[in-house]
PyMOL Python script that loads the backbone (N, CA, C, O; Angstrom):
from pymol import cmd

cmd.read_pdbstr("""\
ATOM      1  N   MET A   1       0.963  -1.092   0.036  1.00  0.00           N
ATOM      2  CA  MET A   1      -0.243   0.133   0.160  1.00  0.00           C
ATOM      3  C   MET A   1       0.920   1.325   0.576  1.00  0.00           C
ATOM      4  O   MET A   1       0.213   2.316   0.758  1.00  0.00           O
ATOM      5  N   LYS A   2       1.887   1.604   0.740  1.00  0.00           N
ATOM      6  CA  LYS A   2       2.974   2.449   0.753  1.00  0.00           C
ATOM      7  C   LYS A   2       3.666   2.560  -0.626  1.00  0.00           C
ATOM      8  O   LYS A   2       4.035   3.674  -0.995  1.00  0.00           O
ATOM      9  N   ILE A   3       3.816   1.747  -1.216  1.00  0.00           N
ATOM     10  CA  ILE A   3       4.639   1.764  -2.513  1.00  0.00           C
ATOM     11  C   ILE A   3       3.457   2.414  -3.296  1.00  0.00           C
ATOM     12  O   ILE A   3       3.710   3.370  -4.029  1.00  0.00           O
ATOM     13  N   ALA A   4       2.170   1.947  -3.181  1.00  0.00           N
ATOM     14  CA  ALA A   4       0.909   2.376  -4.401  1.00  0.00           C
ATOM     15  C   ALA A   4       0.791   3.869  -4.220  1.00  0.00           C
ATOM     16  O   ALA A   4       0.802   4.595  -5.214  1.00  0.00           O
ATOM     17  N   ILE A   5       0.642   4.524  -2.615  1.00  0.00           N
ATOM     18  CA  ILE A   5       0.648   5.693  -2.667  1.00  0.00           C
ATOM     19  C   ILE A   5       1.865   6.669  -2.886  1.00  0.00           C
ATOM     20  O   ILE A   5       1.738   7.855  -3.194  1.00  0.00           O
ATOM     21  N   GLU A   6       3.110   5.990  -2.679  1.00  0.00           N
ATOM     22  CA  GLU A   6       4.045   6.779  -3.025  1.00  0.00           C
ATOM     23  C   GLU A   6       3.957   7.115  -4.538  1.00  0.00           C
ATOM     24  O   GLU A   6       4.131   8.315  -4.750  1.00  0.00           O
ATOM     25  N   LYS A   7       3.665   6.144  -5.966  1.00  0.00           N
ATOM     26  CA  LYS A   7       3.639   6.417  -7.094  1.00  0.00           C
ATOM     27  C   LYS A   7       2.431   7.050  -7.494  1.00  0.00           C
ATOM     28  O   LYS A   7       2.343   7.769  -8.490  1.00  0.00           O
ATOM     29  N   GLY A   8       1.382   6.748  -6.617  1.00  0.00           N
ATOM     30  CA  GLY A   8       0.055   7.412  -7.133  1.00  0.00           C
ATOM     31  C   GLY A   8       0.645   9.019  -6.854  1.00  0.00           C
ATOM     32  O   GLY A   8       0.515   9.891  -7.712  1.00  0.00           O
ATOM     33  N   ARG A   9       1.286   9.260  -5.573  1.00  0.00           N
ATOM     34  CA  ARG A   9       1.324  10.889  -5.892  1.00  0.00           C
ATOM     35  C   ARG A   9       2.258  11.238  -6.542  1.00  0.00           C
ATOM     36  O   ARG A   9       1.978  12.320  -7.057  1.00  0.00           O
ATOM     37  N   SER A  10       3.130  10.947  -6.781  1.00  0.00           N
ATOM     38  CA  SER A  10       4.356  10.908  -7.606  1.00  0.00           C
ATOM     39  C   SER A  10       3.713  11.824  -8.538  1.00  0.00           C
ATOM     40  O   SER A  10       4.105  12.969  -8.765  1.00  0.00           O
ATOM     41  N   THR A  11       2.684  11.246  -9.075  1.00  0.00           N
ATOM     42  CA  THR A  11       1.996  11.465 -10.085  1.00  0.00           C
ATOM     43  C   THR A  11       0.940  13.096 -10.102  1.00  0.00           C
ATOM     44  O   THR A  11       0.903  14.112 -10.796  1.00  0.00           O
ATOM     45  N   LYS A  12       0.273  12.605  -9.014  1.00  0.00           N
ATOM     46  CA  LYS A  12      -0.839  13.772  -8.356  1.00  0.00           C
ATOM     47  C   LYS A  12      -0.268  13.618  -6.874  1.00  0.00           C
ATOM     48  O   LYS A  12      -0.380  12.761  -5.997  1.00  0.00           O
ATOM     49  N   PRO A  13       0.254  14.579  -6.968  1.00  0.00           N
ATOM     50  CA  PRO A  13      -0.216  14.880  -5.204  1.00  0.00           C
ATOM     51  C   PRO A  13      -0.754  15.232  -4.422  1.00  0.00           C
ATOM     52  O   PRO A  13      -0.474  15.449  -3.243  1.00  0.00           O
ATOM     53  N   GLU A  14      -1.848  15.364  -5.150  1.00  0.00           N
ATOM     54  CA  GLU A  14      -3.415  15.809  -4.382  1.00  0.00           C
ATOM     55  C   GLU A  14      -3.992  14.978  -4.256  1.00  0.00           C
ATOM     56  O   GLU A  14      -5.049  15.162  -3.654  1.00  0.00           O
ATOM     57  N   LEU A  15      -3.593  13.199  -4.858  1.00  0.00           N
ATOM     58  CA  LEU A  15      -4.802  12.430  -4.586  1.00  0.00           C
ATOM     59  C   LEU A  15      -5.069  12.139  -3.587  1.00  0.00           C
ATOM     60  O   LEU A  15      -4.208  11.976  -2.724  1.00  0.00           O
ATOM     61  N   PRO A  16      -6.500  11.957  -3.338  1.00  0.00           N
ATOM     62  CA  PRO A  16      -7.313  11.444  -2.365  1.00  0.00           C
ATOM     63  C   PRO A  16      -7.076   9.931  -2.344  1.00  0.00           C
ATOM     64  O   PRO A  16      -7.037   9.342  -3.424  1.00  0.00           O
ATOM     65  N   ILE A  17      -6.847   8.983  -0.729  1.00  0.00           N
ATOM     66  CA  ILE A  17      -6.476   7.885  -1.116  1.00  0.00           C
ATOM     67  C   ILE A  17      -7.166   6.917  -0.120  1.00  0.00           C
ATOM     68  O   ILE A  17      -6.425   6.373   0.699  1.00  0.00           O
ATOM     69  N   GLY A  18      -8.510   6.630  -0.086  1.00  0.00           N
ATOM     70  CA  GLY A  18      -9.248   5.847   1.391  1.00  0.00           C
ATOM     71  C   GLY A  18      -8.833   5.096   1.128  1.00  0.00           C
ATOM     72  O   GLY A  18      -8.090   4.781   0.199  1.00  0.00           O
ATOM     73  N   VAL A  19      -9.713   4.132   2.820  1.00  0.00           N
ATOM     74  CA  VAL A  19     -10.052   2.789   2.788  1.00  0.00           C
ATOM     75  C   VAL A  19     -11.107   2.578   3.189  1.00  0.00           C
ATOM     76  O   VAL A  19     -11.286   3.453   4.037  1.00  0.00           O
ATOM     77  N   CYS A  20     -12.332   1.708   3.120  1.00  0.00           N
ATOM     78  CA  CYS A  20     -13.578   1.485   3.442  1.00  0.00           C
ATOM     79  C   CYS A  20     -13.970   0.296   4.046  1.00  0.00           C
ATOM     80  O   CYS A  20     -13.008  -0.441   3.826  1.00  0.00           O
ATOM     81  N   GLY A  21     -14.796  -0.349   4.676  1.00  0.00           N
ATOM     82  CA  GLY A  21     -14.887  -1.681   5.476  1.00  0.00           C
ATOM     83  C   GLY A  21     -14.696  -1.240   6.994  1.00  0.00           C
ATOM     84  O   GLY A  21     -14.484  -0.194   7.608  1.00  0.00           O
ATOM     85  N   GLU A  22     -14.935  -2.955   7.350  1.00  0.00           N
ATOM     86  CA  GLU A  22     -14.543  -2.759   8.477  1.00  0.00           C
ATOM     87  C   GLU A  22     -13.016  -2.567   8.947  1.00  0.00           C
ATOM     88  O   GLU A  22     -12.982  -1.973  10.025  1.00  0.00           O
ATOM     89  N   VAL A  23     -11.749  -2.898   8.450  1.00  0.00           N
ATOM     90  CA  VAL A  23     -10.597  -2.707   8.391  1.00  0.00           C
ATOM     91  C   VAL A  23     -10.706  -1.147   8.712  1.00  0.00           C
ATOM     92  O   VAL A  23     -10.327  -0.847   9.844  1.00  0.00           O
ATOM     93  N   GLY A  24     -11.032  -0.399   8.132  1.00  0.00           N
ATOM     94  CA  GLY A  24     -11.238   1.071   8.529  1.00  0.00           C
ATOM     95  C   GLY A  24     -11.592   1.754  10.176  1.00  0.00           C
ATOM     96  O   GLY A  24     -11.368   2.893  10.586  1.00  0.00           O
ATOM     97  N   GLY A  25     -12.056   0.881  10.705  1.00  0.00           N
ATOM     98  CA  GLY A  25     -12.727   1.325  11.927  1.00  0.00           C
ATOM     99  C   GLY A  25     -11.616   0.733  12.900  1.00  0.00           C
ATOM    100  O   GLY A  25     -11.569   1.231  14.025  1.00  0.00           O
ATOM    101  N   ASP A  26     -10.982   0.020  12.675  1.00  0.00           N
ATOM    102  CA  ASP A  26      -9.971  -0.505  13.595  1.00  0.00           C
ATOM    103  C   ASP A  26      -8.970   0.501  14.325  1.00  0.00           C
ATOM    104  O   ASP A  26      -8.131   1.237  13.807  1.00  0.00           O
ATOM    105  N   PRO A  27      -9.156   0.401  15.106  1.00  0.00           N
ATOM    106  CA  PRO A  27      -8.138   1.753  15.613  1.00  0.00           C
ATOM    107  C   PRO A  27      -6.334   1.114  15.326  1.00  0.00           C
ATOM    108  O   PRO A  27      -5.547   1.983  14.950  1.00  0.00           O
ATOM    109  N   ALA A  28      -6.029   0.341  15.423  1.00  0.00           N
ATOM    110  CA  ALA A  28      -4.793  -0.650  15.155  1.00  0.00           C
ATOM    111  C   ALA A  28      -4.254  -0.050  13.559  1.00  0.00           C
ATOM    112  O   ALA A  28      -3.144   0.261  13.127  1.00  0.00           O
ATOM    113  N   SER A  29      -5.960  -0.073  12.818  1.00  0.00           N
ATOM    114  CA  SER A  29      -5.305  -0.052  11.366  1.00  0.00           C
ATOM    115  C   SER A  29      -5.592   1.640  11.090  1.00  0.00           C
ATOM    116  O   SER A  29      -5.177   2.188  10.069  1.00  0.00           O
ATOM    117  N   ILE A  30      -6.160   2.179  11.877  1.00  0.00           N
ATOM    118  CA  ILE A  30      -6.220   3.390  11.814  1.00  0.00           C
ATOM    119  C   ILE A  30      -4.781   3.954  11.764  1.00  0.00           C
ATOM    120  O   ILE A  30      -4.243   4.406  10.753  1.00  0.00           O
ATOM    121  N   GLY A  31      -4.332   3.880  12.775  1.00  0.00           N
ATOM    122  CA  GLY A  31      -3.053   4.178  13.446  1.00  0.00           C
ATOM    123  C   GLY A  31      -1.769   4.231  12.227  1.00  0.00           C
ATOM    124  O   GLY A  31      -0.957   5.088  11.878  1.00  0.00           O
ATOM    125  N   PHE A  32      -2.039   3.016  11.869  1.00  0.00           N
ATOM    126  CA  PHE A  32      -1.267   2.203  10.453  1.00  0.00           C
ATOM    127  C   PHE A  32      -1.175   3.488   9.372  1.00  0.00           C
ATOM    128  O   PHE A  32      -0.255   4.296   9.242  1.00  0.00           O
ATOM    129  N   PHE A  33      -2.122   3.420   8.828  1.00  0.00           N
ATOM    130  CA  PHE A  33      -3.027   4.316   7.614  1.00  0.00           C
ATOM    131  C   PHE A  33      -2.461   5.404   7.761  1.00  0.00           C
ATOM    132  O   PHE A  33      -1.738   5.799   6.846  1.00  0.00           O
ATOM    133  N   ASN A  34      -2.575   5.964   8.599  1.00  0.00           N
ATOM    134  CA  ASN A  34      -1.892   7.102   8.764  1.00  0.00           C
ATOM    135  C   ASN A  34      -0.600   7.533   9.028  1.00  0.00           C
ATOM    136  O   ASN A  34      -0.499   8.757   8.942  1.00  0.00           O
ATOM    137  N   THR A  35       0.530   6.892   9.349  1.00  0.00           N
ATOM    138  CA  THR A  35       1.478   6.713   8.973  1.00  0.00           C
ATOM    139  C   THR A  35       2.173   6.477   7.381  1.00  0.00           C
ATOM    140  O   THR A  35       3.234   6.872   6.899  1.00  0.00           O
ATOM    141  N   ILE A  36       1.038   5.637   6.815  1.00  0.00           N
ATOM    142  CA  ILE A  36       0.921   5.581   5.255  1.00  0.00           C
ATOM    143  C   ILE A  36       0.830   6.730   4.589  1.00  0.00           C
ATOM    144  O   ILE A  36       1.640   6.968   3.693  1.00  0.00           O
ATOM    145  N   GLY A  37       0.038   7.442   4.851  1.00  0.00           N
ATOM    146  CA  GLY A  37      -0.452   8.764   4.253  1.00  0.00           C
ATOM    147  C   GLY A  37      -1.725   8.487   3.660  1.00  0.00           C
ATOM    148  O   GLY A  37      -1.866   9.040   2.570  1.00  0.00           O
ATOM    149  N   ILE A  38      -3.099   7.511   4.209  1.00  0.00           N
ATOM    150  CA  ILE A  38      -3.708   7.602   3.447  1.00  0.00           C
ATOM    151  C   ILE A  38      -4.791   8.956   3.964  1.00  0.00           C
ATOM    152  O   ILE A  38      -4.518   9.656   4.939  1.00  0.00           O
ATOM    153  N   THR A  39      -5.939   9.137   3.178  1.00  0.00           N
ATOM    154  CA  THR A  39      -6.699  10.653   3.238  1.00  0.00           C
ATOM    155  C   THR A  39      -7.777  10.352   4.701  1.00  0.00           C
ATOM    156  O   THR A  39      -7.944  10.978   5.748  1.00  0.00           O
ATOM    157  N   TYR A  40      -8.407   8.981   4.101  1.00  0.00           N
ATOM    158  CA  TYR A  40      -9.248   9.067   4.906  1.00  0.00           C
ATOM    159  C   TYR A  40      -9.878   7.221   5.285  1.00  0.00           C
ATOM    160  O   TYR A  40      -9.348   6.256   4.735  1.00  0.00           O
ATOM    161  N   VAL A  41     -10.586   7.134   5.894  1.00  0.00           N
ATOM    162  CA  VAL A  41     -10.873   5.977   6.242  1.00  0.00           C
ATOM    163  C   VAL A  41     -12.364   6.112   6.369  1.00  0.00           C
ATOM    164  O   VAL A  41     -12.860   7.140   6.829  1.00  0.00           O
ATOM    165  N   SER A  42     -13.162   4.983   5.928  1.00  0.00           N
ATOM    166  CA  SER A  42     -14.791   5.303   5.939  1.00  0.00           C
ATOM    167  C   SER A  42     -14.938   3.307   6.987  1.00  0.00           C
ATOM    168  O   SER A  42     -14.139   2.394   6.777  1.00  0.00           O
ATOM    169  N   CYS A  43     -15.926   3.235   7.806  1.00  0.00           N
ATOM    170  CA  CYS A  43     -16.970   2.150   8.226  1.00  0.00           C
ATOM    171  C   CYS A  43     -17.866   1.873   8.524  1.00  0.00           C
ATOM    172  O   CYS A  43     -18.703   2.503   7.878  1.00  0.00           O
ATOM    173  N   SER A  44     -18.299   1.224   9.204  1.00  0.00           N
ATOM    174  CA  SER A  44     -19.672   0.783   9.057  1.00  0.00           C
ATOM    175  C   SER A  44     -20.170   1.777  10.617  1.00  0.00           C
ATOM    176  O   SER A  44     -19.279   1.879  11.460  1.00  0.00           O
ATOM    177  N   PRO A  45     -21.647   2.508  10.960  1.00  0.00           N
ATOM    178  CA  PRO A  45     -21.435   3.325  11.635  1.00  0.00           C
ATOM    179  C   PRO A  45     -21.122   2.774  12.879  1.00  0.00           C
ATOM    180  O   PRO A  45     -20.540   3.651  13.518  1.00  0.00           O
ATOM    181  N   TYR A  46     -21.257   1.407  13.754  1.00  0.00           N
ATOM    182  CA  TYR A  46     -21.078   1.454  14.967  1.00  0.00           C
ATOM    183  C   TYR A  46     -19.764   1.177  15.142  1.00  0.00           C
ATOM    184  O   TYR A  46     -19.473   0.493  16.124  1.00  0.00           O
ATOM    185  N   ARG A  47     -18.897   1.549  14.416  1.00  0.00           N
ATOM    186  CA  ARG A  47     -17.400   1.317  14.551  1.00  0.00           C
ATOM    187  C   ARG A  47     -16.947   2.959  14.530  1.00  0.00           C
ATOM    188  O   ARG A  47     -15.911   3.335  15.077  1.00  0.00           O
ATOM    189  N   VAL A  48     -17.689   3.696  13.961  1.00  0.00           N
ATOM    190  CA  VAL A  48     -17.813   5.476  14.500  1.00  0.00           C
ATOM    191  C   VAL A  48     -16.793   5.984  15.873  1.00  0.00           C
ATOM    192  O   VAL A  48     -15.582   6.155  16.011  1.00  0.00           O
ATOM    193  N   PRO A  49     -17.613   6.073  16.487  1.00  0.00           N
ATOM    194  CA  PRO A  49     -17.029   6.252  17.837  1.00  0.00           C
ATOM    195  C   PRO A  49     -15.386   5.703  18.219  1.00  0.00           C
ATOM    196  O   PRO A  49     -14.539   6.533  18.547  1.00  0.00           O
ATOM    197  N   VAL A  50     -15.102   4.422  18.145  1.00  0.00           N
ATOM    198  CA  VAL A  50     -13.744   3.901  18.024  1.00  0.00           C
ATOM    199  C   VAL A  50     -13.050   4.661  17.056  1.00  0.00           C
ATOM    200  O   VAL A  50     -12.410   5.642  17.433  1.00  0.00           O
ATOM    201  N   ALA A  51     -13.085   4.352  15.875  1.00  0.00           N
ATOM    202  CA  ALA A  51     -12.587   5.119  14.699  1.00  0.00           C
ATOM    203  C   ALA A  51     -11.863   6.800  15.360  1.00  0.00           C
ATOM    204  O   ALA A  51     -10.731   7.282  15.399  1.00  0.00           O
ATOM    205  N   ARG A  52     -13.130   7.218  15.760  1.00  0.00           N
ATOM    206  CA  ARG A  52     -12.943   9.029  15.889  1.00  0.00           C
ATOM    207  C   ARG A  52     -11.825   9.258  17.157  1.00  0.00           C
ATOM    208  O   ARG A  52     -10.926  10.094  17.255  1.00  0.00           O
ATOM    209  N   LEU A  53     -12.166   8.388  17.904  1.00  0.00           N
ATOM    210  CA  LEU A  53     -10.885   8.144  19.188  1.00  0.00           C
ATOM    211  C   LEU A  53      -9.581   7.940  18.390  1.00  0.00           C
ATOM    212  O   LEU A  53      -8.747   8.846  18.369  1.00  0.00           O
ATOM    213  N   ALA A  54      -9.398   6.911  17.806  1.00  0.00           N
ATOM    214  CA  ALA A  54      -8.151   6.607  17.225  1.00  0.00           C
ATOM    215  C   ALA A  54      -7.145   7.405  16.327  1.00  0.00           C
ATOM    216  O   ALA A  54      -6.098   6.876  15.952  1.00  0.00           O
TER     217      ALA A  54
END
""", "prot")
cmd.dss("prot")
cmd.show_as("cartoon", "prot")
cmd.util.cbc("prot")
cmd.orient("prot")
């Protein structure tokens, strides 16, 4: 994922990249996504409170 983000943004620096699904609401995943430069995450409504805290 990190390589894909780097290559995509080398062509288009403002490229928004996101993750959706249940993994998008997992606090450990959110931390990882933040370190590799994911722009946003999306998850089911019941995971939103935990995702917002992360």
